One Martini backbone bead per residue (centre of mass of N, CA, C, O) as a GRO file, in nm:
protein
  276
    1MET     BB    1   1.576  -0.258  -1.538
    2THR     BB    2   1.569  -0.025  -1.274
    3SER     BB    3   1.758   0.175  -1.019
    4PRO     BB    4   1.780   0.454  -0.795
    5LEU     BB    5   1.943   0.247  -0.625
    6SER     BB    6   2.201   0.125  -0.485
    7PRO     BB    7   2.331  -0.149  -0.386
    8GLY     BB    8   2.270  -0.291  -0.053
    9HIS     BB    9   2.276  -0.263   0.284
   10HIS     BB   10   2.011  -0.264   0.538
   11THR     BB   11   1.966  -0.110   0.844
   12THR     BB   12   1.783  -0.197   1.153
   13THR     BB   13   1.580  -0.182   1.464
   14ASN     BB   14   1.339  -0.313   1.342
   15THR     BB   15   1.136  -0.609   1.454
   16SER     BB   16   0.926  -0.624   1.262
   17PRO     BB   17   0.750  -0.761   1.042
   18ARG     BB   18   0.811  -0.884   0.702
   19GLY     BB   19   0.666  -0.934   0.430
   20GLN     BB   20   0.543  -1.249   0.443
   21ALA     BB   21   0.497  -1.217   0.762
   22THR     BB   22   0.238  -1.004   0.705
   23MET     BB   23   0.100  -1.254   0.557
   24SER     BB   24  -0.098  -1.458   0.413
   25PRO     BB   25  -0.023  -1.713   0.202
   26ALA     BB   26  -0.269  -1.672   0.001
   27MET     BB   27  -0.194  -1.395  -0.129
   28ALA     BB   28   0.004  -1.506  -0.357
   29ARG     BB   29  -0.265  -1.653  -0.514
   30MET     BB   30  -0.409  -1.395  -0.561
   31ARG     BB   31  -0.608  -1.189  -0.808
   32ALA     BB   32  -0.892  -1.053  -0.782
   33TYR     BB   33  -0.849  -0.884  -0.524
   34PRO     BB   34  -0.614  -0.700  -0.614
   35ALA     BB   35  -0.779  -0.585  -0.853
   36TYR     BB   36  -1.002  -0.460  -0.679
   37LEU     BB   37  -0.824  -0.260  -0.527
   38LEU     BB   38  -0.720  -0.102  -0.775
   39ARG     BB   39  -1.002  -0.001  -0.874
   40GLN     BB   40  -1.044   0.213  -0.638
   41VAL     BB   41  -0.784   0.405  -0.780
   42ASN     BB   42  -0.726   0.405  -1.093
   43THR     BB   43  -0.843   0.691  -1.195
   44ALA     BB   44  -0.606   0.857  -1.028
   45LEU     BB   45  -0.388   0.757  -1.212
   46GLY     BB   46  -0.100   0.778  -1.381
   47ASN     BB   47   0.209   0.715  -1.554
   48ARG     BB   48   0.370   0.759  -1.264
   49VAL     BB   49   0.409   0.495  -1.035
   50TRP     BB   50   0.417   0.462  -0.683
   51GLU     BB   51   0.487   0.168  -0.505
   52ILE     BB   52   0.411   0.092  -0.168
   53GLY     BB   53   0.457  -0.218  -0.135
   54VAL     BB   54   0.481  -0.497  -0.332
   55GLY     BB   55   0.511  -0.771  -0.220
   56ASN     BB   56   0.385  -1.007  -0.453
   57GLY     BB   57   0.332  -0.810  -0.730
   58GLN     BB   58   0.043  -0.766  -0.850
   59THR     BB   59   0.013  -0.456  -0.883
   60ALA     BB   60   0.256  -0.401  -1.062
   61ARG     BB   61   0.160  -0.579  -1.297
   62PHE     BB   62  -0.102  -0.430  -1.356
   63LEU     BB   63   0.026  -0.154  -1.417
   64LEU     BB   64   0.202  -0.252  -1.654
   65GLN     BB   65  -0.039  -0.361  -1.829
   66GLN     BB   66  -0.146  -0.049  -1.852
   67GLY     BB   67   0.136   0.120  -1.934
   68ARG     BB   68   0.296   0.191  -1.690
   69SER     BB   69   0.514   0.346  -1.480
   70VAL     BB   70   0.722   0.183  -1.220
   71LEU     BB   71   0.779   0.229  -0.868
   72GLY     BB   72   0.913  -0.021  -0.666
   73THR     BB   73   0.868  -0.059  -0.312
   74ASP     BB   74   1.055  -0.180  -0.016
   75ILE     BB   75   1.168  -0.308   0.297
   76ASP     BB   76   1.188  -0.587   0.147
   77GLU     BB   77   1.418  -0.763  -0.035
   78GLU     BB   78   1.264  -1.021  -0.116
   79CYS     BB   79   1.035  -0.887  -0.270
   80LEU     BB   80   1.214  -0.748  -0.480
   81ASN     BB   81   1.361  -1.002  -0.589
   82ASP     BB   82   1.114  -1.160  -0.684
   83LEU     BB   83   1.016  -0.951  -0.890
   84ARG     BB   84   1.274  -0.928  -1.054
   85GLU     BB   85   1.288  -1.226  -1.147
   86ARG     BB   86   1.011  -1.238  -1.292
   87MET     BB   87   1.059  -1.000  -1.498
   88PHE     BB   88   1.307  -1.125  -1.650
   89THR     BB   89   1.109  -1.368  -1.775
   90GLU     BB   90   0.954  -1.148  -1.922
   91SER     BB   91   0.858  -0.869  -2.037
   92SER     BB   92   1.065  -0.621  -2.153
   93ASP     BB   93   0.875  -0.380  -2.152
   94GLU     BB   94   0.791  -0.397  -1.854
   95GLY     BB   95   1.080  -0.399  -1.736
   96ASN     BB   96   1.150  -0.105  -1.849
   97ARG     BB   97   0.901   0.019  -1.654
   98LEU     BB   98   1.075  -0.092  -1.404
   99SER     BB   99   1.142   0.010  -1.072
  100LEU     BB  100   1.367  -0.069  -0.796
  101ALA     BB  101   1.345  -0.008  -0.429
  102HIS     BB  102   1.446   0.078  -0.134
  103CYS     BB  103   1.203   0.149   0.145
  104ASP     BB  104   1.174   0.367   0.437
  105LEU     BB  105   0.934   0.563   0.588
  106GLU     BB  106   1.143   0.604   0.855
  107ASP     BB  107   1.378   0.678   0.623
  108PRO     BB  108   1.480   0.948   0.446
  109LYS     BB  109   1.734   0.834   0.293
  110THR     BB  110   1.552   0.631   0.110
  111MET     BB  111   1.370   0.870  -0.036
  112ALA     BB  112   1.527   1.096  -0.185
  113PRO     BB  113   1.605   0.935  -0.459
  114LEU     BB  114   1.293   0.910  -0.562
  115ARG     BB  115   1.242   1.195  -0.695
  116SER     BB  116   1.350   1.134  -0.989
  117PHE     BB  117   1.079   0.990  -1.086
  118LEU     BB  118   0.825   1.174  -1.076
  119ALA     BB  119   0.562   1.114  -0.933
  120ASP     BB  120   0.199   1.136  -1.007
  121SER     BB  121   0.160   0.868  -0.829
  122VAL     BB  122   0.015   0.665  -0.553
  123VAL     BB  123   0.054   0.337  -0.404
  124CYS     BB  124  -0.103   0.233  -0.076
  125PHE     BB  125  -0.125  -0.097   0.050
  126ASN     BB  126  -0.110  -0.201   0.355
  127VAL     BB  127   0.116   0.002   0.530
  128LEU     BB  128   0.052   0.234   0.744
  129GLU     BB  129  -0.006   0.032   0.991
  130HIS     BB  130   0.326  -0.021   1.019
  131ILE     BB  131   0.348   0.277   1.121
  132SER     BB  132   0.402   0.467   1.392
  133ASP     BB  133   0.428   0.746   1.211
  134ASP     BB  134   0.200   0.830   0.983
  135GLN     BB  135   0.230   1.139   0.929
  136ARG     BB  136   0.528   1.139   0.860
  137ALA     BB  137   0.502   0.948   0.617
  138LEU     BB  138   0.302   1.120   0.450
  139LYS     BB  139   0.489   1.363   0.427
  140ALA     BB  140   0.723   1.216   0.285
  141ILE     BB  141   0.565   1.142   0.035
  142ARG     BB  142   0.488   1.429  -0.053
  143GLU     BB  143   0.802   1.521  -0.075
  144THR     BB  144   0.862   1.301  -0.324
  145VAL     BB  145   0.659   1.413  -0.512
  146ALA     BB  146   0.486   1.563  -0.730
  147SER     BB  147   0.310   1.821  -0.788
  148GLY     BB  148  -0.020   1.709  -0.744
  149ALA     BB  149  -0.025   1.435  -0.655
  150LYS     BB  150  -0.158   1.117  -0.626
  151LEU     BB  151  -0.342   0.920  -0.373
  152GLY     BB  152  -0.374   0.564  -0.316
  153ILE     BB  153  -0.535   0.438  -0.020
  154ILE     BB  154  -0.507   0.141   0.198
  155VAL     BB  155  -0.672   0.036   0.501
  156PRO     BB  156  -0.754  -0.087   0.787
  157ALA     BB  157  -1.059  -0.138   0.962
  158HIS     BB  158  -1.144  -0.098   1.268
  159HIS     BB  159  -1.056  -0.137   1.593
  160ARG     BB  160  -1.258  -0.376   1.675
  161LEU     BB  161  -1.085  -0.582   1.477
  162PHE     BB  162  -0.858  -0.607   1.656
  163GLY     BB  163  -0.596  -0.870   1.663
  164ARG     BB  164  -0.394  -1.127   1.614
  165MET     BB  165  -0.337  -1.070   1.310
  166ASP     BB  166  -0.236  -0.785   1.357
  167ARG     BB  167   0.000  -0.854   1.541
  168GLU     BB  168   0.148  -1.047   1.343
  169ALA     BB  169   0.169  -0.812   1.113
  170GLY     BB  170   0.242  -0.527   1.266
  171HIS     BB  171   0.013  -0.357   1.377
  172TYR     BB  172  -0.082  -0.043   1.519
  173ARG     BB  173  -0.357  -0.015   1.343
  174ARG     BB  174  -0.682   0.099   1.279
  175TYR     BB  175  -0.935   0.254   1.072
  176SER     BB  176  -1.114   0.529   1.000
  177ARG     BB  177  -1.229   0.771   0.812
  178SER     BB  178  -1.145   1.002   1.007
  179THR     BB  179  -0.847   0.915   1.071
  180LEU     BB  180  -0.745   0.918   0.781
  181ARG     BB  181  -0.821   1.204   0.707
  182LYS     BB  182  -0.654   1.339   0.928
  183ALA     BB  183  -0.375   1.231   0.849
  184LEU     BB  184  -0.374   1.356   0.566
  185THR     BB  185  -0.433   1.656   0.626
  186GLU     BB  186  -0.191   1.696   0.845
  187SER     BB  187   0.024   1.606   0.589
  188GLY     BB  188  -0.076   1.761   0.305
  189TRP     BB  189  -0.362   1.646   0.214
  190ASN     BB  190  -0.621   1.632  -0.027
  191VAL     BB  191  -0.938   1.505   0.015
  192GLN     BB  192  -1.171   1.346  -0.205
  193SER     BB  193  -1.190   1.047  -0.073
  194CYS     BB  194  -1.375   0.833   0.180
  195ARG     BB  195  -1.407   0.473   0.229
  196TYR     BB  196  -1.563   0.177   0.250
  197ILE     BB  197  -1.474  -0.177   0.207
  198ASN     BB  198  -1.576  -0.487   0.236
  199ALA     BB  199  -1.808  -0.601   0.440
  200LEU     BB  200  -1.782  -0.912   0.438
  201GLY     BB  201  -1.483  -0.919   0.527
  202ALA     BB  202  -1.539  -0.801   0.809
  203ALA     BB  203  -1.698  -1.043   0.913
  204GLY     BB  204  -1.469  -1.251   0.885
  205TRP     BB  205  -1.263  -1.106   1.065
  206TRP     BB  206  -1.432  -1.107   1.320
  207TYR     BB  207  -1.456  -1.410   1.354
  208HIS     BB  208  -1.143  -1.481   1.360
  209ASN     BB  209  -1.034  -1.232   1.552
  210ARG     BB  210  -1.283  -1.221   1.785
  211TRP     BB  211  -1.407  -1.511   1.818
  212ARG     BB  212  -1.183  -1.724   1.792
  213ARG     BB  213  -0.867  -1.589   1.828
  214THR     BB  214  -0.669  -1.841   1.733
  215ALA     BB  215  -0.627  -1.706   1.460
  216GLY     BB  216  -0.386  -1.686   1.220
  217LEU     BB  217  -0.222  -1.628   0.929
  218GLY     BB  218  -0.169  -1.961   0.901
  219ASP     BB  219  -0.447  -2.053   0.893
  220GLU     BB  220  -0.606  -2.293   0.717
  221GLN     BB  221  -0.898  -2.191   0.702
  222ILE     BB  222  -0.841  -1.904   0.608
  223ASN     BB  223  -0.680  -1.969   0.347
  224HIS     BB  224  -0.901  -2.130   0.212
  225GLN     BB  225  -1.115  -1.899   0.212
  226MET     BB  226  -0.952  -1.694   0.049
  227LEU     BB  227  -0.929  -1.857  -0.215
  228ALA     BB  228  -1.232  -1.886  -0.257
  229ALA     BB  229  -1.305  -1.573  -0.245
  230ASP     BB  230  -1.144  -1.482  -0.500
  231ARG     BB  231  -1.389  -1.575  -0.697
  232TRP     BB  232  -1.638  -1.376  -0.545
  233LEU     BB  233  -1.595  -1.121  -0.362
  234PRO     BB  234  -1.555  -0.882  -0.562
  235GLN     BB  235  -1.845  -0.894  -0.672
  236VAL     BB  236  -1.994  -0.847  -0.407
  237ALA     BB  237  -1.850  -0.578  -0.333
  238SER     BB  238  -1.961  -0.417  -0.580
  239TRP     BB  239  -2.253  -0.421  -0.446
  240THR     BB  240  -2.194  -0.322  -0.135
  241ASP     BB  241  -2.023  -0.058  -0.134
  242PRO     BB  242  -2.248   0.161  -0.193
  243TRP     BB  243  -2.405   0.092   0.085
  244PHE     BB  244  -2.131   0.077   0.304
  245GLY     BB  245  -1.919   0.319   0.273
  246CYS     BB  246  -2.026   0.482   0.550
  247LEU     BB  247  -1.998   0.235   0.769
  248PHE     BB  248  -1.844  -0.045   0.660
  249GLY     BB  249  -1.531  -0.247   0.660
  250LEU     BB  250  -1.221  -0.382   0.605
  251SER     BB  251  -1.165  -0.106   0.453
  252VAL     BB  252  -0.990   0.196   0.365
  253VAL     BB  253  -1.044   0.439   0.105
  254ALA     BB  254  -0.825   0.686  -0.051
  255ILE     BB  255  -0.820   1.010  -0.216
  256ALA     BB  256  -0.534   1.224  -0.289
  257THR     BB  257  -0.373   1.550  -0.284
  258ALA     BB  258  -0.106   1.731  -0.310
  259ASN     BB  259  -0.017   2.006  -0.149
  260THR     BB  260   0.124   2.261  -0.306
  261ASN     BB  261   0.218   2.451  -0.077
  262ALA     BB  262   0.352   2.232   0.100
  263HIS     BB  263   0.545   2.129  -0.116
  264GLN     BB  264   0.705   2.395  -0.166
  265ALA     BB  265   0.794   2.443   0.127
  266SER     BB  266   0.954   2.179   0.175
  267HIS     BB  267   1.161   2.227  -0.060
  268SER     BB  268   1.270   2.509   0.034
  269ASN     BB  269   1.363   2.395   0.327
  270LYS     BB  270   1.498   2.115   0.164
  271PRO     BB  271   1.743   2.112  -0.060
  272SER     BB  272   1.917   1.847   0.023
  273LEU     BB  273   1.678   1.641  -0.096
  274ASN     BB  274   1.742   1.667  -0.371
  275ALA     BB  275   1.789   1.531  -0.656
  276SER     BB  276   2.086   1.458  -0.849
   0.00000   0.00000   0.00000
């Protein structure tokens, strides 16, 4: 296991929640739902995948099991350390294909060294909503990857679903298809597809977040329902997604390609950011 960044302490003035504090505890025990999310973008991914926000590590492990090389990054050192420790006790082949590094999408200094990985694709699940300037972050991602790289991104959907759980998680916003497409396009990405997924999950989020209103991320009822739904919700979503992809869902998923002209221009204008 390697790291493109030397170890050290990272300081920031951002007081937003990080790591496990941004997620319901049940997320760490879910397996089928993270696999369902990855399937939404899997066909667009190449052999060298940069995962932004490793979280509990499920997606990185799935990517490694598929035989890909993975650069896993996170703003939270605890998430990185947990994944590093688990991989050390498991397959050495998968560990050799995993690099881990601290990355703050709002701090260009942490992103410049990642260029040496030459990522041909990026996975970014439920991260962009935590960034105050999402277009700046998307542009920084584009400037860090190989020319023509693919991006598979998932963000929470529908501003009308915004509530207590979003605030506890540190969300700045939820997205529609049009607002995500606009953010991607204006930051130099060519959008191939953009749709809603998991309509039934949106109904559950509305009930807990907008109707009950008192339910937070640690709510016992929510976490119990999440673990139960992990056994059946992905199968139901695979049936409903084709019907409701243009209408509503819990999340928006998009696949985009880095604009080659914008990529070349940004690198020619900023030679000092090239990896050494």
